[in-house]
N, C-alpha and C positions, 0 to 999 in steps of 0.2 A: 961588504958591510956598509960602506959609505953610500953605495948606490941604493941599497935597500932602504936606508934611513932617509935618503933624499926622496925616494918614491913615496914613502909614508908621509913625509912632510907635504909633498905636493897634493896627495889625496886629501889630507886634513885641511889644507888651505882651500881646496875646491868646495869641500863640505861647508866650511865656515862662510865662504862667499855666498853659497846657495842659501844658507840659513838667513844671512843678512838680507838677501834679496826678498826672501819670503816674508821676513819681518817688515820690510819696507812696503810690501804689497798690502799686508793685512793691517798695518798700523793706521788707525784712523787719523785723518787730519783734524777732526772736530765733530761735534754733534751734527747729524744730518739736518738739512733744511726741510721743515715741514711742508708737505704738499696739501693744499687746502682747496675747497670749493667755496665760492662766495655767493652772496645774495645781495639784493638791494632793499633798503628800507622803503617800504611802500605804505600807503594809507589804506586802512581797512575799517569796516564798520564794526562798532562795538556797542553793546547795550547791556544793561542789567536785566537779568532774566529771573522770572518767578515761575516756579514749577508747582503745579497743584493737581490733585486728582479730582475728576468730575464724573458725573453720571449723565448719560444720554437720556433725553426725554423727547417724546413725540411733540411736534408742533401743536397738534390737536389729538386727543385720545379720549375714547368713551367705551363703555360696555354697552353693547346692543342688548336691549331687553324689551319686553312687551309692556304696553300700558294697561292691559286688562288681563283677566284670567280667562283663557280660552284655549281651544285645541288648535294645534298647527295643522294646516291643510296643505301647505306647500313650502318648500325651502328652495330658494333659487340662487344659492351661492356655494362656492367650494372653499376649502381651506387655502388661506393665503392669497385669495383672489383680490385684485385691485378693482374697485368699483367707483363709479361716478356718483356725484351728489344726486339724491333723489331716486337711486336705483332701489327697486323692491327686493328686499332680502328674504322675507318670509311672509306668508299669508296665514292669518288666523280665520277660523270659521266665522262667517258673517251672515248666515242664513236668516237669523232673526232680524238683524238690522236691515237686510235687503227687503224683507217683508214689511218692516215698519216704513221704509222709504216708499214702497209701492202704495201702502195705505195712505201715507201723507200726500202723495201725488194725486190719488183719487179724491181725497178730501178737498185738496186745493182746487181741483177742477170743478167740483160741486159748488164750492163757495164762490168761485169766479162766475159760474152761470147765474147764481142767485144775485150777485152784485149787478151783473149786466141787466137782468130782468127788472130788479128793483130800481135801477137807475132810470130806466125808461118810464116806469110808473111814477117815480118821484118827480120827474120833469113835467108830467101831466097833472101832478097834484093828487094822484090816486093813492100814493103811499107817503107817509111822513119821512122826512129826511133822517129822523132819529132811527127809524127801522133800517134804512139804508146804511147808516153808520154802523149799526150792529153787525151787518153782514161784511162790511169792509174790515172791521176788526177781526171777525172770524176768518176772513181770507188771509189777513196778515199772520194770524196764529198758525194757519195751515202752512204758510211759507216757512215759518219758524220751525215747525215740526220736520219739514223736509231738511232744513239745515242741520237740525239735531241728528237726524238719521244719517246724513252724509258724514257728519263728524264721527259718529260711532263706527261707520264703515271704514273711515280713514284710520281709526285707531287699530283696526284689524289688519292693516297693511304696515309691516315694519320696513321702513326705508332708511337708506344711508343719509345722514344729515350733512355729510361733506365727503369729498373725494378722499379715498384712503385705501389702506391695505387691511384686509380682514385677517383675523387670527383663525384658530381652529374652530370648526363648527361644533357646537355643543347641544344641538337639538335635532330631532328627527320628526318626520311627518307622523301625526297621530299623538304626539306628546302634548300633555296639558301643561301650559306655561302660565306663570303668574308674574305680576309686576316685580321688578328687581332681579328676576332670574336671568342670568347672563346667557345669551344665545351665541354670542361671538364678541370679539373685540374689534375695534376699528381705530386705526392709527394713521395720521397724516405725517409721513416721514420724508417727503420730498425735500423738506428742510427740517432739521432737528434742533432741539435746544440742548445746551450743555450747561449744567449747574455745577459750580465748583467753589471752594472756599479759598479766600486769600487773607493774609494777615492785615489787620487794620492799618499798619504802617504803609501799605501800598495803595490805600484807597485814594490818596491825593493824586496818584498818577494814572488812575483808571477812570474810564468814562465811556458812554455810548460811542461806538465807532472804533474803539481800540481793537487793533488786529491781534488775533491769537493763532497759535498753531497747536493742534491736538493730534495725538497718536494713540493707537490701540494695539494691544498685543495680538489681536486677531489679524491685523494688517501691519506687520512690523516694518515693511518697506515703503509705507505710504504715510504722508502727512496730510491732515485735513485743516484747511484754513477757514477761519470765520472771523466774526467780530462781536464785541461786547454789545449787548442790547440794553441791559439794565443792571443795577446793583441794588441789592435788598436794602430797604430803609433802616434795618436794624443790624447791629453788630452783636454777635453772641458774647455775652458777658463772661462766659467761662473760657472759651477758646480765643477770645479777642479777634475773631475773624468774621468776615461777612460773605454772604453768598453772592456770587457774580453769575449772571446768566449771559450766555453767548449763543449765537445761532450759526449753524454750519450747513452749507449746501450738501444735499445727499441725494442727488439725482439717480444714482445707481442703487440706492437703498442698501448700501453696505453697512451703515450704522443702524443699529436697532435699539429701541428703548430699553434701558436698564444696563447697557454696556458701560464698562469702566474705561475712562480715557485719561491720559496724562496730558495736561494743558501747560503750554509755555507762553508766558506773556513777557514781552520786552518793553523796558522803559529806559528813559534817558539815553536815547540813541545818539551816538557821536561817531565822527570819523577821525582817526588818530594814526600816527606812525606805528607800524607793527613789524615784528621780525619773527622768523620761525623760532619756536620754543627751544629747539636743540642748539640754536646759536647762543643761548644765554648761559653764562658761567655764574653759578650761584655758590656763595660761601656764606652759610648761615643766612642772615637777612640782607646781605650785600649782593648786588647783581651787577654784572659787567658784560661787555661784548668786546670783540676785537675788530677795530676798523682796519681797512686795508689802505695804506698810504703808498703812493708811488705806483709804478708799473714795471712789468717785466722782472729782470734780475734785481732791480733796486727796490722792489716792493717790500714793505715792512709792516709789522702788526703794531697797532696802537691800542692798548687796553683803555676802555672808557667805561666809567661807572654810570649806570642808568637806573632810573626809577620806573618800575613796571606798574601796570594797572590791571585791567580786566583781560580775560583770556577767551579765545574761541578755539575750537579744535585745531591744534597744530601751530597756533600763533599767539603772541602775547603783545599787549598794548604797551607802548613806550611813552611814559608821561614826560620824562625829562632825560636828556643826555644824547638824543639822536634826532636827526631831521630827515625828511624824505630825500631819497636819491643817493644816500651814502652807501658805500660798499662795506659789507661786514663778512667775517668768516662764519660760515654755517657748518661745514664739515671739515674735520681735520684739526680740531682744537687741541688734541694731545701734543704736547711739546711746544706749544706757542708761548712766547713771552713778550712782554711789552718792549717794543723797539727791535725785536728779533726779525730776521729775514724769513720770507716765506715764498713758496712757489704756487701760483694760482693755476690750477689744472682745469678750471671750468666753472660753470654755474651750477649751484645746488638745485636739486629737484624740489618739488613740493614736500609738505610734511609727510612723514611715514604713515601708512594706514594703521589704524588701531589693531591690536592683536585680537584675533578671533580663532578659536580652535578649529572652526570649520574651514579656515583658509589654508590649513596645512595640506 
């Protein structure tokens, strides 16, 4: 009996020791030391940005039409063709005008012969100089008739007044056209104009030469750079905005007249200390960051209140509270406290990419 009791007591003692050891293993010595990644306060460019919607316009644009009512005898262009200045686009019937020119040339030749004949007689006194002057006047009138005939013939040739891109052809050979009837459109789009409205409060910061960045939904991955060329002299009294015109290079003809574009204009550019947005700890209107003081196992966190300013994707401007070169905690903010220890595991990477369903 005594031996059995002793055995039981020994077993219970062993179990108690095991439980105590297990408790010692799992018993925490205190809160874990946060592991963080740090970054450096660096200078970045910031600027106030105005965003506006604008409409693309051709640098030069016209509707090609005839000057006279006549029948089309030839069409020498295709849809969307690029033509040089002076290129003949269409020819109208000019048979009557050609006949008038031929008659004017015959008349001029006749008047010239009479002038030469009378000049010799006038030099000999056989003919009065008054009669010679009459034939000189008749010769000049004959020359004028030739110029009139040439001008009428020129009206029958429809030419491109400048280099550009033609629109759809809207005429065929044999058609009777009249002044004002559109045969095609012609646009100069090697450089395009962009008209957009800005609030009057920004007019003091805008002027010719101001750089702009424009984008279009048609080319979501491309930005078009240009500059302001002029500002309308009038402000709309209803919207309190003014029309601003900029020019954009368009060598590849990607931008077409009538397209809608989003324009961004930057003003008040400055360079200031900046930190990643995710390093910022915000409580209502108060903002702070954790500075890293010391190195290695003695590193501690120091909470510093900061004043923030403008933002760019992934970064925020620091107006007061930090200076360039200081080390701050970027990742691992959970569990940090002012004066608490921390373990630096490395440098934080750049700002996270914005979420997009297409990236899944």
